[in-house]
N, C-alpha and C positions, 0 to 999 in steps of 0.2 A: 472593831466595829467601828464604825466613822460616823463622826458627830453629827448629828440632825440640824439643818436650818429650822430655822424658827418663822414664821410667819410674821411679820407686823401686827400689831395687836389696832383693830377696830379705831380705838379712840389717835393710835398714832396716825393711823391714817386722814381720818377726821380734822388733827389738826393741821398735818402737811395740807392738807385739800383747801382748809380755810386761808391758811396764812398765804397760799397762793393766789389764792382768789381776791387775798387783800390788797398783797403785791400789785398782782395783775388792775386793781381798781385806783390804785395811788399813780400807777403811773401813768395810766389814762386819765386822771385828772391832774397829773403836771403835764401832759401833752392838751388839755383844751388849757389849762389857764396859760400855757405858752401861746397859743395860738391866741386869746382873747388880748394877752399884752402887746401882741405884735400888730394887732387892727387897728386901722384908722381911724377918727373920730368919724366919720361917716359911716364904716362901717358899721360900728358901733350904733351909730344912730337909728341904720336899718332897722338894727335889732331890737332900737328902743334902749339903749342904755348908755352912758355917757365914759367916759374912762374913770370919772374918779370914783365911778360904783363898781368897778370891779372888784379891790381889796374884798367891799363888804358881801358881793356875789359871792369869791372863792370860798371866805368865811364860811358864808352859810351852806354853803355842796359839804364844806368840810365838815362843820357839824350834822349833816343829817349823815354823815357816811358815817361816822362815826355810832349815832343812835342805832345803827342797822349792823 
């Protein structure tokens, strides 16, 4: 008799799905941070922020992601 292949448990599928979602969110956040860091002072002023505020904004966004 051949061995039967078992399906992964629901908890494992949930864990993998959560990990993939977090990885995607992290990649998106890194991309957005890079975009902010490469903007000129004028572009940042158009958004209502200064270059000195970028680190605080990125830290606040990271805190929000950790809470969710």
